N, C-alpha and C positions, 0 to 999 in steps of 0.2 A: 506307364509313360510319364508319371509325375516327375521322377528324378531326371529323366532325359529332358523334359521341358524346362525344369529349373536350371539346368546347366547349359541350355542352348543359348547361343548368341542372339538369335532371332526367334521370336514367338509371335504367332498370329492367331487371332480369334475372329470368328464371324458372329456378329451380334445382330439379332433380328428385333425390329421394332423398338430400338433405342432412339429416342428423339435427339436431334443434333444439339439442341441447347444444353443437353447434359454432357456432351463431349468436351466442351470448352474447359470444364473443370479438370478433366483428365489431361488435356493438352497443356494446360497452364501448370499443373503440378508435377508433370513428368516429361522432361524435355526429350526423353528417348522415344516417346510414343508418336507414331504417325497414324493418321486415320484416312480411310477412303470411304466415301459414301457412294454406294452402288444404287443407281436408279434403274428402273425397268418400266417399260410401257405399262401404265395402269390397267389397260385392257387385257394384257397378258397376265397380270397378277389376278385380276378378277376372274379370268377364264380358269386359272389354276384353282381358285377357291370354288368355283362352280363345279369343277370336275373332281374335287377332293371330297370323298365320302364323309369325312369327319367334320368338314367345315360347314357351319350352319348358315349357308346362303345358297339358295337355288333359284333358278328361273321359276317364277310362279305366276301363271296367267290369272289365277283367281284374285290376286291382290294387285294386278296391273303393274307388276315389277317394282312395287314400292320398297320391298325389302332389299332387292338388288340395288336400286338407286340409292337407298340410304347407306348401304355398305360402301358403294363406290364413292359417294360424297364424303364419307368419313375418311376413306383411304386418300382421296385427292386433297382434302383439307390438310391432312398430315404431310403429304408431299410438298405442298406449298409452304407449310410451316417449316419443314426441314430445309427447303430451298432458301428461305430467308435466313435461317440460322446458319446454314452452310455458307452462304455468301459472306456473312460476317467472319466466319472462321477462315475462309479462303483469303480474305483481305488481311487478317491478323496473323495467320500461320501459313503463308504461301508455300513453304517448303515442307510442311508437315500435314497438310490437309488437302484433299483433292476430291473432285467429283469424277465418277466413272459411269458411263452408260453401258448397261449390259449388252445391248445390241452392237455398240461400237467395239467392245472387247471381242466379240465373236468374229469380226472381220480382221483378218491377218492376225490370228491369235498369237503367233510366235513373236512378231515384232512388238505387239502391244503388251504382251506378258513380260517381255524383256524390259520395257519401259517401267512397268510396275515393279519389277524386281529391283531395278536400279533405284527407284523411288524409295524402296525400303532398305537400300544399302547392301543388297546381296550381290555377290560376285558372279561372273559369267558361269563358272563351273557349278554354281548352285542350280542352274536351270537348263542343263544339257537335255533333260527329258522333253523340253519344249520342241525339240526337233522331230518328235514323234507326234502324229495326229492324235487328238483326243477321241477316244471311242467309248461308247456306252457298253458295259458288259452285257453279253448275250444272255447270261444266266439270270439277270435281274428282271423278273417278270413285268414289273411296273413300267420298265423302259422299253419293252419290245415294240409297241406301236410307235413310241417316240423315236426309236432308233430307225425304223423304216421311213418315217417322215424326214428325219435328219439326213438319211442316206440319199433320199430323192432330191431334197431341196438344199442340202448342205448348209443349213442354218437353223439352230435351235430357236432363234427368235421368231420363226414362222409358225410354231405349233398352234398358238392361239388363233391365228387367222383361219385355220382349217377346222377348228372346233367350235368357236364362239358363234352363236346365232346372230343374225343381223339385228334382230330386235334387241337383244341384250347389248350389242355393240352401241346401238343408238342411245339406249338408256345410260350406259357408262360414259359415252362421249358427252352427253348432256350434263352429267354430274362432274366431269373431269375436264371440261373444255379449257380452263385456264392452265392447268398442269400440262395437258397434252400439247397445247399450242406453245407454251413457253419452252418446254423441253425439246420441241422440234419433231414431235410425232405426227404422222400424216393421218388425217381423218378420211374415212371411206364413206361414200354415199351410195354405192350399189354393191350387191353381193358379188358381182363379177370382179370388181376392184378389190374387195376384201379377200377373195379366194385366190387372186392372181399373185402368188407369192414370188413370182419372178421380179416384181416391183418392190422396192424397199418401203417399209412402213415408217421410215424416219428420215429426217434431214437435219441433223444436229448442227448448230452453229459452232464455229471453231472453238469457242470457249469451253465446249464440252468434249472435245476430241482428246483422246489420250495422248496424242502427239504434242499437245499443248499443256501437258500436265503441270509443268513448272511455271507457266505464265500466270500472271495476275490480271484478271479482266474486270471491267466495270459492268457487272451484271445489273440488269434493270428488271425488277419484278413488281 
């Protein structure tokens, strides 16, 4: 694919765990680059880590969840760090940098994906496939349970609410209260509320909505 990529007008890369203060150098030195920082509910991220065999963090009663809390604290400190750096980038490069919330993207995917494609300068004929619903392949074993959850609740954002224990949620919330509250994620105080996925787990302010991607806001953190 190397030659195809080199001759393509548009190229995209997903980068994991790159802090945003390193992105400014790239934006400053290459005017063609645009960047989107994708946020997700930290409790969903922690649930993913807990249910991933190779990730070295588990719920541990013997240590009173200290390892879990330490990992959640590190994650949310990085989220706050990236928020502060991202706010500066959004003010400085309003047409080339944007925040996107994972859960927001899942609602009306076609419309919001079109907004993102336009942000990157892609024409309408580049995203005709968005007319078709996104489906998880049946043959991918790791997705089978996830697929049944998505089929029932029609939202990938709900996986963690059906898997994460209440105790772990409380520990993560305690470590991530600043990030959770600022980003607009809802805190749950009972197991019934947590498991009731008919209610949304987020209430984002307009500044984080994809429909307002091009607007410059006065974020306060």
